mmCIF file of the C-alpha atoms, coordinates in Angstrom:
data_MODEL
# 
_entry.id   MODEL 
# 
loop_
_atom_site.group_PDB 
_atom_site.id 
_atom_site.type_symbol 
_atom_site.label_atom_id 
_atom_site.label_alt_id 
_atom_site.label_comp_id 
_atom_site.label_asym_id 
_atom_site.label_entity_id 
_atom_site.label_seq_id 
_atom_site.pdbx_PDB_ins_code 
_atom_site.Cartn_x 
_atom_site.Cartn_y 
_atom_site.Cartn_z 
_atom_site.occupancy 
_atom_site.B_iso_or_equiv 
_atom_site.pdbx_formal_charge 
_atom_site.auth_seq_id 
_atom_site.auth_comp_id 
_atom_site.auth_asym_id 
_atom_site.auth_atom_id 
_atom_site.pdbx_PDB_model_num 
ATOM 1   C CA . UNK A 1 1   ? 46.152  -27.364 -20.123 1.00 0.00 ? 1   UNK A CA 1 
ATOM 2   C CA . UNK A 1 2   ? 47.972  -24.469 -21.801 1.00 0.00 ? 2   UNK A CA 1 
ATOM 3   C CA . UNK A 1 3   ? 51.663  -24.601 -22.586 1.00 0.00 ? 3   UNK A CA 1 
ATOM 4   C CA . UNK A 1 4   ? 52.596  -22.397 -19.601 1.00 0.00 ? 4   UNK A CA 1 
ATOM 5   C CA . UNK A 1 5   ? 50.858  -24.674 -17.089 1.00 0.00 ? 5   UNK A CA 1 
ATOM 6   C CA . UNK A 1 6   ? 52.354  -27.735 -18.797 1.00 0.00 ? 6   UNK A CA 1 
ATOM 7   C CA . UNK A 1 7   ? 55.805  -26.164 -18.569 1.00 0.00 ? 7   UNK A CA 1 
ATOM 8   C CA . UNK A 1 8   ? 55.428  -25.427 -14.843 1.00 0.00 ? 8   UNK A CA 1 
ATOM 9   C CA . UNK A 1 9   ? 54.186  -28.948 -14.105 1.00 0.00 ? 9   UNK A CA 1 
ATOM 10  C CA . UNK A 1 10  ? 57.025  -30.509 -16.111 1.00 0.00 ? 10  UNK A CA 1 
ATOM 11  C CA . UNK A 1 11  ? 59.552  -28.335 -14.262 1.00 0.00 ? 11  UNK A CA 1 
ATOM 12  C CA . UNK A 1 12  ? 58.118  -29.356 -10.863 1.00 0.00 ? 12  UNK A CA 1 
ATOM 13  C CA . UNK A 1 13  ? 58.259  -33.043 -11.782 1.00 0.00 ? 13  UNK A CA 1 
ATOM 14  C CA . UNK A 1 14  ? 61.847  -32.724 -12.952 1.00 0.00 ? 14  UNK A CA 1 
ATOM 15  C CA . UNK A 1 15  ? 62.792  -30.885 -9.756  1.00 0.00 ? 15  UNK A CA 1 
ATOM 16  C CA . UNK A 1 16  ? 61.245  -33.535 -7.463  1.00 0.00 ? 16  UNK A CA 1 
ATOM 17  C CA . UNK A 1 17  ? 64.202  -36.006 -7.547  1.00 0.00 ? 17  UNK A CA 1 
ATOM 18  C CA . UNK A 1 18  ? 66.589  -33.157 -6.763  1.00 0.00 ? 18  UNK A CA 1 
ATOM 19  C CA . UNK A 1 19  ? 64.490  -32.049 -3.812  1.00 0.00 ? 19  UNK A CA 1 
ATOM 20  C CA . UNK A 1 20  ? 64.208  -35.614 -2.533  1.00 0.00 ? 20  UNK A CA 1 
ATOM 21  C CA . UNK A 1 21  ? 67.962  -36.138 -2.794  1.00 0.00 ? 21  UNK A CA 1 
ATOM 22  C CA . UNK A 1 22  ? 68.525  -32.992 -0.669  1.00 0.00 ? 22  UNK A CA 1 
ATOM 23  C CA . UNK A 1 23  ? 67.305  -34.810 2.464   1.00 0.00 ? 23  UNK A CA 1 
ATOM 24  C CA . UNK A 1 24  ? 69.820  -35.424 5.234   1.00 0.00 ? 24  UNK A CA 1 
ATOM 25  C CA . UNK A 1 25  ? 71.407  -38.869 5.233   1.00 0.00 ? 25  UNK A CA 1 
ATOM 26  C CA . UNK A 1 26  ? 70.142  -40.984 8.136   1.00 0.00 ? 26  UNK A CA 1 
ATOM 27  C CA . UNK A 1 27  ? 73.344  -43.030 8.015   1.00 0.00 ? 27  UNK A CA 1 
ATOM 28  C CA . UNK A 1 28  ? 75.469  -39.907 8.398   1.00 0.00 ? 28  UNK A CA 1 
ATOM 29  C CA . UNK A 1 29  ? 73.522  -38.803 11.482  1.00 0.00 ? 29  UNK A CA 1 
ATOM 30  C CA . UNK A 1 30  ? 73.714  -42.312 12.953  1.00 0.00 ? 30  UNK A CA 1 
ATOM 31  C CA . UNK A 1 31  ? 77.477  -42.431 12.441  1.00 0.00 ? 31  UNK A CA 1 
ATOM 32  C CA . UNK A 1 32  ? 77.958  -38.980 14.007  1.00 0.00 ? 32  UNK A CA 1 
ATOM 33  C CA . UNK A 1 33  ? 75.930  -39.902 17.114  1.00 0.00 ? 33  UNK A CA 1 
ATOM 34  C CA . UNK A 1 34  ? 77.687  -43.264 17.489  1.00 0.00 ? 34  UNK A CA 1 
ATOM 35  C CA . UNK A 1 35  ? 81.090  -41.591 17.317  1.00 0.00 ? 35  UNK A CA 1 
ATOM 36  C CA . UNK A 1 36  ? 80.164  -38.923 19.873  1.00 0.00 ? 36  UNK A CA 1 
ATOM 37  C CA . UNK A 1 37  ? 78.671  -41.491 22.270  1.00 0.00 ? 37  UNK A CA 1 
ATOM 38  C CA . UNK A 1 38  ? 81.736  -43.727 22.057  1.00 0.00 ? 38  UNK A CA 1 
ATOM 39  C CA . UNK A 1 39  ? 83.981  -40.803 22.994  1.00 0.00 ? 39  UNK A CA 1 
ATOM 40  C CA . UNK A 1 40  ? 82.235  -40.361 26.365  1.00 0.00 ? 40  UNK A CA 1 
ATOM 41  C CA . UNK A 1 41  ? 81.478  -44.022 27.136  1.00 0.00 ? 41  UNK A CA 1 
ATOM 42  C CA . UNK A 1 42  ? 83.708  -46.736 28.539  1.00 0.00 ? 42  UNK A CA 1 
ATOM 43  C CA . UNK A 1 43  ? 85.576  -48.818 25.943  1.00 0.00 ? 43  UNK A CA 1 
ATOM 44  C CA . UNK A 1 44  ? 83.424  -51.915 26.485  1.00 0.00 ? 44  UNK A CA 1 
ATOM 45  C CA . UNK A 1 45  ? 80.084  -50.082 26.508  1.00 0.00 ? 45  UNK A CA 1 
ATOM 46  C CA . UNK A 1 46  ? 77.229  -51.160 24.247  1.00 0.00 ? 46  UNK A CA 1 
ATOM 47  C CA . UNK A 1 47  ? 75.577  -48.145 22.596  1.00 0.00 ? 47  UNK A CA 1 
ATOM 48  C CA . UNK A 1 48  ? 72.005  -48.304 21.271  1.00 0.00 ? 48  UNK A CA 1 
ATOM 49  C CA . UNK A 1 49  ? 70.347  -45.403 19.478  1.00 0.00 ? 49  UNK A CA 1 
ATOM 50  C CA . UNK A 1 50  ? 66.680  -44.485 19.389  1.00 0.00 ? 50  UNK A CA 1 
ATOM 51  C CA . UNK A 1 51  ? 64.901  -43.566 16.125  1.00 0.00 ? 51  UNK A CA 1 
ATOM 52  C CA . UNK A 1 52  ? 67.058  -41.532 13.718  1.00 0.00 ? 52  UNK A CA 1 
ATOM 53  C CA . UNK A 1 53  ? 64.536  -41.540 10.859  1.00 0.00 ? 53  UNK A CA 1 
ATOM 54  C CA . UNK A 1 54  ? 63.673  -37.898 11.580  1.00 0.00 ? 54  UNK A CA 1 
ATOM 55  C CA . UNK A 1 55  ? 66.926  -36.980 9.858   1.00 0.00 ? 55  UNK A CA 1 
ATOM 56  C CA . UNK A 1 56  ? 65.323  -37.792 6.500   1.00 0.00 ? 56  UNK A CA 1 
ATOM 57  C CA . UNK A 1 57  ? 62.961  -34.836 6.985   1.00 0.00 ? 57  UNK A CA 1 
ATOM 58  C CA . UNK A 1 58  ? 65.851  -32.419 7.451   1.00 0.00 ? 58  UNK A CA 1 
ATOM 59  C CA . UNK A 1 59  ? 67.693  -30.615 4.674   1.00 0.00 ? 59  UNK A CA 1 
ATOM 60  C CA . UNK A 1 60  ? 71.108  -32.016 3.902   1.00 0.00 ? 60  UNK A CA 1 
ATOM 61  C CA . UNK A 1 61  ? 73.701  -30.386 6.150   1.00 0.00 ? 61  UNK A CA 1 
ATOM 62  C CA . UNK A 1 62  ? 76.393  -28.549 4.200   1.00 0.00 ? 62  UNK A CA 1 
ATOM 63  C CA . UNK A 1 63  ? 78.710  -28.296 7.234   1.00 0.00 ? 63  UNK A CA 1 
ATOM 64  C CA . UNK A 1 64  ? 80.045  -30.955 9.650   1.00 0.00 ? 64  UNK A CA 1 
ATOM 65  C CA . UNK A 1 65  ? 77.419  -32.146 12.116  1.00 0.00 ? 65  UNK A CA 1 
ATOM 66  C CA . UNK A 1 66  ? 77.980  -31.182 15.755  1.00 0.00 ? 66  UNK A CA 1 
ATOM 67  C CA . UNK A 1 67  ? 76.766  -33.687 18.358  1.00 0.00 ? 67  UNK A CA 1 
ATOM 68  C CA . UNK A 1 68  ? 76.366  -32.914 22.074  1.00 0.00 ? 68  UNK A CA 1 
ATOM 69  C CA . UNK A 1 69  ? 75.718  -35.783 24.512  1.00 0.00 ? 69  UNK A CA 1 
ATOM 70  C CA . UNK A 1 70  ? 73.859  -35.033 27.754  1.00 0.00 ? 70  UNK A CA 1 
ATOM 71  C CA . UNK A 1 71  ? 72.342  -37.050 30.580  1.00 0.00 ? 71  UNK A CA 1 
ATOM 72  C CA . UNK A 1 72  ? 73.622  -39.807 32.847  1.00 0.00 ? 72  UNK A CA 1 
ATOM 73  C CA . UNK A 1 73  ? 74.392  -43.334 31.674  1.00 0.00 ? 73  UNK A CA 1 
ATOM 74  C CA . UNK A 1 74  ? 72.628  -45.476 30.769  1.00 0.00 ? 74  UNK A CA 1 
ATOM 75  C CA . UNK A 1 75  ? 69.962  -43.000 29.576  1.00 0.00 ? 75  UNK A CA 1 
ATOM 76  C CA . UNK A 1 76  ? 71.414  -40.148 27.576  1.00 0.00 ? 76  UNK A CA 1 
ATOM 77  C CA . UNK A 1 77  ? 70.419  -37.854 24.737  1.00 0.00 ? 77  UNK A CA 1 
ATOM 78  C CA . UNK A 1 78  ? 72.262  -36.642 21.659  1.00 0.00 ? 78  UNK A CA 1 
ATOM 79  C CA . UNK A 1 79  ? 71.528  -33.222 20.206  1.00 0.00 ? 79  UNK A CA 1 
ATOM 80  C CA . UNK A 1 80  ? 72.596  -33.309 16.551  1.00 0.00 ? 80  UNK A CA 1 
ATOM 81  C CA . UNK A 1 81  ? 73.157  -29.749 15.365  1.00 0.00 ? 81  UNK A CA 1 
ATOM 82  C CA . UNK A 1 82  ? 73.552  -28.658 11.747  1.00 0.00 ? 82  UNK A CA 1 
ATOM 83  C CA . UNK A 1 83  ? 75.187  -25.215 11.315  1.00 0.00 ? 83  UNK A CA 1 
ATOM 84  C CA . UNK A 1 84  ? 73.980  -24.715 7.725   1.00 0.00 ? 84  UNK A CA 1 
ATOM 85  C CA . UNK A 1 85  ? 71.093  -24.854 7.188   1.00 0.00 ? 85  UNK A CA 1 
ATOM 86  C CA . UNK A 1 86  ? 70.366  -24.552 10.888  1.00 0.00 ? 86  UNK A CA 1 
ATOM 87  C CA . UNK A 1 87  ? 68.459  -27.449 12.438  1.00 0.00 ? 87  UNK A CA 1 
ATOM 88  C CA . UNK A 1 88  ? 68.660  -29.712 15.502  1.00 0.00 ? 88  UNK A CA 1 
ATOM 89  C CA . UNK A 1 89  ? 67.612  -33.329 15.820  1.00 0.00 ? 89  UNK A CA 1 
ATOM 90  C CA . UNK A 1 90  ? 67.396  -35.124 19.187  1.00 0.00 ? 90  UNK A CA 1 
ATOM 91  C CA . UNK A 1 91  ? 68.240  -38.821 19.404  1.00 0.00 ? 91  UNK A CA 1 
ATOM 92  C CA . UNK A 1 92  ? 67.931  -40.994 22.510  1.00 0.00 ? 92  UNK A CA 1 
ATOM 93  C CA . UNK A 1 93  ? 71.077  -42.911 23.430  1.00 0.00 ? 93  UNK A CA 1 
ATOM 94  C CA . UNK A 1 94  ? 71.231  -45.937 25.724  1.00 0.00 ? 94  UNK A CA 1 
ATOM 95  C CA . UNK A 1 95  ? 74.717  -46.732 26.996  1.00 0.00 ? 95  UNK A CA 1 
ATOM 96  C CA . UNK A 1 96  ? 74.957  -50.155 28.623  1.00 0.00 ? 96  UNK A CA 1 
ATOM 97  C CA . UNK A 1 97  ? 78.283  -50.155 30.423  1.00 0.00 ? 97  UNK A CA 1 
ATOM 98  C CA . UNK A 1 98  ? 79.761  -51.805 33.495  1.00 0.00 ? 98  UNK A CA 1 
ATOM 99  C CA . UNK A 1 99  ? 82.372  -50.827 36.072  1.00 0.00 ? 99  UNK A CA 1 
ATOM 100 C CA . UNK A 1 100 ? 84.329  -52.586 38.818  1.00 0.00 ? 100 UNK A CA 1 
ATOM 101 C CA . UNK A 1 101 ? 82.787  -51.316 42.069  1.00 0.00 ? 101 UNK A CA 1 
ATOM 102 C CA . UNK A 1 102 ? 82.752  -52.311 45.733  1.00 0.00 ? 102 UNK A CA 1 
ATOM 103 C CA . UNK A 1 103 ? 79.889  -54.606 46.762  1.00 0.00 ? 103 UNK A CA 1 
ATOM 104 C CA . UNK A 1 104 ? 78.975  -56.455 49.935  1.00 0.00 ? 104 UNK A CA 1 
ATOM 105 C CA . UNK A 1 105 ? 80.734  -59.840 50.002  1.00 0.00 ? 105 UNK A CA 1 
ATOM 106 C CA . UNK A 1 106 ? 77.921  -61.274 52.169  1.00 0.00 ? 106 UNK A CA 1 
ATOM 107 C CA . UNK A 1 107 ? 74.911  -59.916 54.088  1.00 0.00 ? 107 UNK A CA 1 
ATOM 108 C CA . UNK A 1 108 ? 75.830  -56.945 56.302  1.00 0.00 ? 108 UNK A CA 1 
ATOM 109 C CA . UNK A 1 109 ? 73.622  -55.682 59.136  1.00 0.00 ? 109 UNK A CA 1 
ATOM 110 C CA . UNK A 1 110 ? 72.925  -52.027 59.899  1.00 0.00 ? 110 UNK A CA 1 
ATOM 111 C CA . UNK A 1 111 ? 75.480  -50.625 62.353  1.00 0.00 ? 111 UNK A CA 1 
ATOM 112 C CA . UNK A 1 112 ? 78.115  -53.225 61.487  1.00 0.00 ? 112 UNK A CA 1 
ATOM 113 C CA . UNK A 1 113 ? 81.677  -51.931 61.191  1.00 0.00 ? 113 UNK A CA 1 
ATOM 114 C CA . UNK A 1 114 ? 82.999  -53.002 57.811  1.00 0.00 ? 114 UNK A CA 1 
ATOM 115 C CA . UNK A 1 115 ? 86.125  -55.148 57.587  1.00 0.00 ? 115 UNK A CA 1 
ATOM 116 C CA . UNK A 1 116 ? 88.021  -56.016 54.417  1.00 0.00 ? 116 UNK A CA 1 
ATOM 117 C CA . UNK A 1 117 ? 86.382  -59.466 54.444  1.00 0.00 ? 117 UNK A CA 1 
ATOM 118 C CA . UNK A 1 118 ? 82.931  -57.856 54.232  1.00 0.00 ? 118 UNK A CA 1 
ATOM 119 C CA . UNK A 1 119 ? 83.730  -56.229 50.885  1.00 0.00 ? 119 UNK A CA 1 
ATOM 120 C CA . UNK A 1 120 ? 84.794  -57.235 47.412  1.00 0.00 ? 120 UNK A CA 1 
ATOM 121 C CA . UNK A 1 121 ? 85.108  -55.711 43.953  1.00 0.00 ? 121 UNK A CA 1 
ATOM 122 C CA . UNK A 1 122 ? 82.648  -56.870 41.333  1.00 0.00 ? 122 UNK A CA 1 
ATOM 123 C CA . UNK A 1 123 ? 81.748  -55.715 37.810  1.00 0.00 ? 123 UNK A CA 1 
ATOM 124 C CA . UNK A 1 124 ? 78.220  -54.278 37.786  1.00 0.00 ? 124 UNK A CA 1 
ATOM 125 C CA . UNK A 1 125 ? 76.014  -52.466 35.212  1.00 0.00 ? 125 UNK A CA 1 
ATOM 126 C CA . UNK A 1 126 ? 76.240  -48.700 35.648  1.00 0.00 ? 126 UNK A CA 1 
ATOM 127 C CA . UNK A 1 127 ? 72.445  -48.393 35.649  1.00 0.00 ? 127 UNK A CA 1 
ATOM 128 C CA . UNK A 1 128 ? 72.395  -50.008 39.099  1.00 0.00 ? 128 UNK A CA 1 
ATOM 129 C CA . UNK A 1 129 ? 74.094  -46.974 40.641  1.00 0.00 ? 129 UNK A CA 1 
ATOM 130 C CA . UNK A 1 130 ? 73.806  -44.203 38.016  1.00 0.00 ? 130 UNK A CA 1 
ATOM 131 C CA . UNK A 1 131 ? 73.956  -40.765 39.636  1.00 0.00 ? 131 UNK A CA 1 
ATOM 132 C CA . UNK A 1 132 ? 75.111  -42.070 43.031  1.00 0.00 ? 132 UNK A CA 1 
ATOM 133 C CA . UNK A 1 133 ? 78.532  -42.011 44.673  1.00 0.00 ? 133 UNK A CA 1 
ATOM 134 C CA . UNK A 1 134 ? 80.133  -45.471 44.745  1.00 0.00 ? 134 UNK A CA 1 
ATOM 135 C CA . UNK A 1 135 ? 83.511  -46.877 45.771  1.00 0.00 ? 135 UNK A CA 1 
ATOM 136 C CA . UNK A 1 136 ? 86.139  -48.523 43.610  1.00 0.00 ? 136 UNK A CA 1 
ATOM 137 C CA . UNK A 1 137 ? 88.529  -49.731 46.337  1.00 0.00 ? 137 UNK A CA 1 
ATOM 138 C CA . UNK A 1 138 ? 87.412  -51.544 49.522  1.00 0.00 ? 138 UNK A CA 1 
ATOM 139 C CA . UNK A 1 139 ? 90.179  -49.738 51.451  1.00 0.00 ? 139 UNK A CA 1 
ATOM 140 C CA . UNK A 1 140 ? 88.139  -46.537 51.042  1.00 0.00 ? 140 UNK A CA 1 
ATOM 141 C CA . UNK A 1 141 ? 85.485  -47.752 53.484  1.00 0.00 ? 141 UNK A CA 1 
ATOM 142 C CA . UNK A 1 142 ? 87.169  -50.364 55.696  1.00 0.00 ? 142 UNK A CA 1 
ATOM 143 C CA . UNK A 1 143 ? 86.341  -49.240 59.242  1.00 0.00 ? 143 UNK A CA 1 
ATOM 144 C CA . UNK A 1 144 ? 83.180  -47.417 58.173  1.00 0.00 ? 144 UNK A CA 1 
ATOM 145 C CA . UNK A 1 145 ? 79.848  -48.542 59.589  1.00 0.00 ? 145 UNK A CA 1 
ATOM 146 C CA . UNK A 1 146 ? 76.805  -49.567 57.571  1.00 0.00 ? 146 UNK A CA 1 
ATOM 147 C CA . UNK A 1 147 ? 73.802  -47.308 58.135  1.00 0.00 ? 147 UNK A CA 1 
ATOM 148 C CA . UNK A 1 148 ? 71.495  -49.866 56.528  1.00 0.00 ? 148 UNK A CA 1 
ATOM 149 C CA . UNK A 1 149 ? 71.454  -53.611 55.933  1.00 0.00 ? 149 UNK A CA 1 
ATOM 150 C CA . UNK A 1 150 ? 73.268  -54.689 52.767  1.00 0.00 ? 150 UNK A CA 1 
ATOM 151 C CA . UNK A 1 151 ? 72.437  -57.842 50.834  1.00 0.00 ? 151 UNK A CA 1 
ATOM 152 C CA . UNK A 1 152 ? 75.239  -59.972 49.417  1.00 0.00 ? 152 UNK A CA 1 
ATOM 153 C CA . UNK A 1 153 ? 76.375  -58.489 46.109  1.00 0.00 ? 153 UNK A CA 1 
ATOM 154 C CA . UNK A 1 154 ? 74.717  -55.129 46.762  1.00 0.00 ? 154 UNK A CA 1 
ATOM 155 C CA . UNK A 1 155 ? 76.648  -52.124 45.441  1.00 0.00 ? 155 UNK A CA 1 
ATOM 156 C CA . UNK A 1 156 ? 77.911  -50.044 48.385  1.00 0.00 ? 156 UNK A CA 1 
ATOM 157 C CA . UNK A 1 157 ? 76.945  -46.391 47.870  1.00 0.00 ? 157 UNK A CA 1 
ATOM 158 C CA . UNK A 1 158 ? 77.964  -43.342 49.870  1.00 0.00 ? 158 UNK A CA 1 
ATOM 159 C CA . UNK A 1 159 ? 74.560  -43.085 51.559  1.00 0.00 ? 159 UNK A CA 1 
ATOM 160 C CA . UNK A 1 160 ? 74.809  -46.687 52.761  1.00 0.00 ? 160 UNK A CA 1 
ATOM 161 C CA . UNK A 1 161 ? 77.872  -46.192 54.963  1.00 0.00 ? 161 UNK A CA 1 
ATOM 162 C CA . UNK A 1 162 ? 79.130  -43.771 57.556  1.00 0.00 ? 162 UNK A CA 1 
ATOM 163 C CA . UNK A 1 163 ? 82.794  -42.812 57.660  1.00 0.00 ? 163 UNK A CA 1 
ATOM 164 C CA . UNK A 1 164 ? 84.775  -44.357 60.512  1.00 0.00 ? 164 UNK A CA 1 
ATOM 165 C CA . UNK A 1 165 ? 85.534  -42.480 63.711  1.00 0.00 ? 165 UNK A CA 1 
ATOM 166 C CA . UNK A 1 166 ? 89.207  -41.581 63.451  1.00 0.00 ? 166 UNK A CA 1 
ATOM 167 C CA . UNK A 1 167 ? 89.291  -39.711 66.766  1.00 0.00 ? 167 UNK A CA 1 
ATOM 168 C CA . UNK A 1 168 ? 87.741  -41.099 69.950  1.00 0.00 ? 168 UNK A CA 1 
ATOM 169 C CA . UNK A 1 169 ? 86.501  -39.068 72.899  1.00 0.00 ? 169 UNK A CA 1 
ATOM 170 C CA . UNK A 1 170 ? 89.226  -38.959 75.567  1.00 0.00 ? 170 UNK A CA 1 
ATOM 171 C CA . UNK A 1 171 ? 91.979  -39.717 73.054  1.00 0.00 ? 171 UNK A CA 1 
ATOM 172 C CA . UNK A 1 172 ? 95.148  -37.625 73.124  1.00 0.00 ? 172 UNK A CA 1 
ATOM 173 C CA . UNK A 1 173 ? 95.940  -36.404 69.638  1.00 0.00 ? 173 UNK A CA 1 
ATOM 174 C CA . UNK A 1 174 ? 98.554  -34.217 67.994  1.00 0.00 ? 174 UNK A CA 1 
ATOM 175 C CA . UNK A 1 175 ? 96.987  -31.022 66.698  1.00 0.00 ? 175 UNK A CA 1 
ATOM 176 C CA . UNK A 1 176 ? 98.742  -29.190 63.882  1.00 0.00 ? 176 UNK A CA 1 
ATOM 177 C CA . UNK A 1 177 ? 98.309  -25.475 64.548  1.00 0.00 ? 177 UNK A CA 1 
ATOM 178 C CA . UNK A 1 178 ? 99.161  -23.064 61.744  1.00 0.00 ? 178 UNK A CA 1 
ATOM 179 C CA . UNK A 1 179 ? 99.192  -19.280 61.824  1.00 0.00 ? 179 UNK A CA 1 
ATOM 180 C CA . UNK A 1 180 ? 100.414 -17.570 58.710  1.00 0.00 ? 180 UNK A CA 1 
ATOM 181 C CA . UNK A 1 181 ? 103.626 -19.333 57.745  1.00 0.00 ? 181 UNK A CA 1 
ATOM 182 C CA . UNK A 1 182 ? 104.245 -20.751 61.235  1.00 0.00 ? 182 UNK A CA 1 
ATOM 183 C CA . UNK A 1 183 ? 103.210 -24.302 62.158  1.00 0.00 ? 183 UNK A CA 1 
ATOM 184 C CA . UNK A 1 184 ? 103.475 -26.028 65.517  1.00 0.00 ? 184 UNK A CA 1 
ATOM 185 C CA . UNK A 1 185 ? 102.185 -29.286 66.942  1.00 0.00 ? 185 UNK A CA 1 
ATOM 186 C CA . UNK A 1 186 ? 100.556 -29.554 70.359  1.00 0.00 ? 186 UNK A CA 1 
ATOM 187 C CA . UNK A 1 187 ? 98.999  -32.472 72.202  1.00 0.00 ? 187 UNK A CA 1 
ATOM 188 C CA . UNK A 1 188 ? 95.358  -32.144 73.192  1.00 0.00 ? 188 UNK A CA 1 
ATOM 189 C CA . UNK A 1 189 ? 92.621  -34.380 74.558  1.00 0.00 ? 189 UNK A CA 1 
ATOM 190 C CA . UNK A 1 190 ? 89.567  -34.859 72.373  1.00 0.00 ? 190 UNK A CA 1 
ATOM 191 C CA . UNK A 1 191 ? 86.306  -34.084 74.178  1.00 0.00 ? 191 UNK A CA 1 
ATOM 192 C CA . UNK A 1 192 ? 84.340  -35.511 71.249  1.00 0.00 ? 192 UNK A CA 1 
ATOM 193 C CA . UNK A 1 193 ? 84.676  -38.311 68.750  1.00 0.00 ? 193 UNK A CA 1 
ATOM 194 C CA . UNK A 1 194 ? 85.069  -37.278 65.150  1.00 0.00 ? 194 UNK A CA 1 
ATOM 195 C CA . UNK A 1 195 ? 85.147  -38.443 61.549  1.00 0.00 ? 195 UNK A CA 1 
ATOM 196 C CA . UNK A 1 196 ? 87.117  -36.886 58.725  1.00 0.00 ? 196 UNK A CA 1 
ATOM 197 C CA . UNK A 1 197 ? 85.576  -33.505 58.006  1.00 0.00 ? 197 UNK A CA 1 
ATOM 198 C CA . UNK A 1 198 ? 84.110  -33.073 61.513  1.00 0.00 ? 198 UNK A CA 1 
ATOM 199 C CA . UNK A 1 199 ? 84.995  -30.150 63.780  1.00 0.00 ? 199 UNK A CA 1 
ATOM 200 C CA . UNK A 1 200 ? 85.484  -31.369 67.344  1.00 0.00 ? 200 UNK A CA 1 
ATOM 201 C CA . UNK A 1 201 ? 86.145  -29.849 70.737  1.00 0.00 ? 201 UNK A CA 1 
ATOM 202 C CA . UNK A 1 202 ? 89.535  -30.502 72.400  1.00 0.00 ? 202 UNK A CA 1 
ATOM 203 C CA . UNK A 1 203 ? 91.298  -29.484 75.620  1.00 0.00 ? 203 UNK A CA 1 
ATOM 204 C CA . UNK A 1 204 ? 94.924  -28.428 76.037  1.00 0.00 ? 204 UNK A CA 1 
ATOM 205 C CA . UNK A 1 205 ? 95.962  -30.367 79.168  1.00 0.00 ? 205 UNK A CA 1 
ATOM 206 C CA . UNK A 1 206 ? 98.754  -27.880 79.981  1.00 0.00 ? 206 UNK A CA 1 
ATOM 207 C CA . UNK A 1 207 ? 96.589  -24.771 80.063  1.00 0.00 ? 207 UNK A CA 1 
ATOM 208 C CA . UNK A 1 208 ? 93.122  -26.246 80.421  1.00 0.00 ? 208 UNK A CA 1 
ATOM 209 C CA . UNK A 1 209 ? 92.063  -24.171 77.434  1.00 0.00 ? 209 UNK A CA 1 
ATOM 210 C CA . UNK A 1 210 ? 89.330  -25.642 75.232  1.00 0.00 ? 210 UNK A CA 1 
ATOM 211 C CA . UNK A 1 211 ? 89.283  -25.083 71.488  1.00 0.00 ? 211 UNK A CA 1 
ATOM 212 C CA . UNK A 1 212 ? 87.818  -26.479 68.285  1.00 0.00 ? 212 UNK A CA 1 
ATOM 213 C CA . UNK A 1 213 ? 89.769  -28.088 65.436  1.00 0.00 ? 213 UNK A CA 1 
ATOM 214 C CA . UNK A 1 214 ? 88.944  -30.043 62.303  1.00 0.00 ? 214 UNK A CA 1 
ATOM 215 C CA . UNK A 1 215 ? 89.596  -33.732 61.699  1.00 0.00 ? 215 UNK A CA 1 
ATOM 216 C CA . UNK A 1 216 ? 91.332  -34.116 58.329  1.00 0.00 ? 216 UNK A CA 1 
ATOM 217 C CA . UNK A 1 217 ? 92.865  -36.995 56.384  1.00 0.00 ? 217 UNK A CA 1 
ATOM 218 C CA . UNK A 1 218 ? 96.267  -35.889 57.714  1.00 0.00 ? 218 UNK A CA 1 
ATOM 219 C CA . UNK A 1 219 ? 95.180  -35.565 61.332  1.00 0.00 ? 219 UNK A CA 1 
ATOM 220 C CA . UNK A 1 220 ? 93.574  -32.897 63.524  1.00 0.00 ? 220 UNK A CA 1 
ATOM 221 C CA . UNK A 1 221 ? 94.294  -29.367 62.308  1.00 0.00 ? 221 UNK A CA 1 
ATOM 222 C CA . UNK A 1 222 ? 93.648  -25.859 63.580  1.00 0.00 ? 222 UNK A CA 1 
ATOM 223 C CA . UNK A 1 223 ? 94.226  -22.805 61.413  1.00 0.00 ? 223 UNK A CA 1 
ATOM 224 C CA . UNK A 1 224 ? 94.469  -19.481 63.178  1.00 0.00 ? 224 UNK A CA 1 
ATOM 225 C CA . UNK A 1 225 ? 93.750  -16.199 61.430  1.00 0.00 ? 225 UNK A CA 1 
# 
């Protein structure tokens, strides 16, 4: 081996520790992901990360790491972005958290109108209802009817209940009629039953005129153009 080759080999061997030390710290990536996950999770959530060892194959980041969390608890993903040099590492994140939600206090049959005694609040893992609409106060669905049978302790989701009828067919109701900045109230007889959000047909008993109006949380309302 001539002196030039020996010099190149010696230089490469001396440079190896420096190159190895330029790898991204796995601990730094782990800490960044943990911090980002805790910011979007409930205070009592348990956060578990997937493999982060891939960070050791990345060049050391010379700028603050940027972490973006996506997905729905409990299964989420962290995208760890390095601005300089540019690279991205994906890490799976499992967030085990619980919330106080409305559940069936005892078995409920399909079609049953829910009373306060049929419901209770119980702490349940989020993974049981992730991505579905749930209720946090029994008062939200007292008077609603179950569209399916519910087992005791089952989380009550939006697709399991039907909003209560707040207007009955034949019932005389006050209709708030607004036109521009003018508002008046008239009595009318409902020709149809209706839930909040429904548009129903009513009759003005004085004129016999039939018209449609919407059932709202504040009563039956009709807005004229």
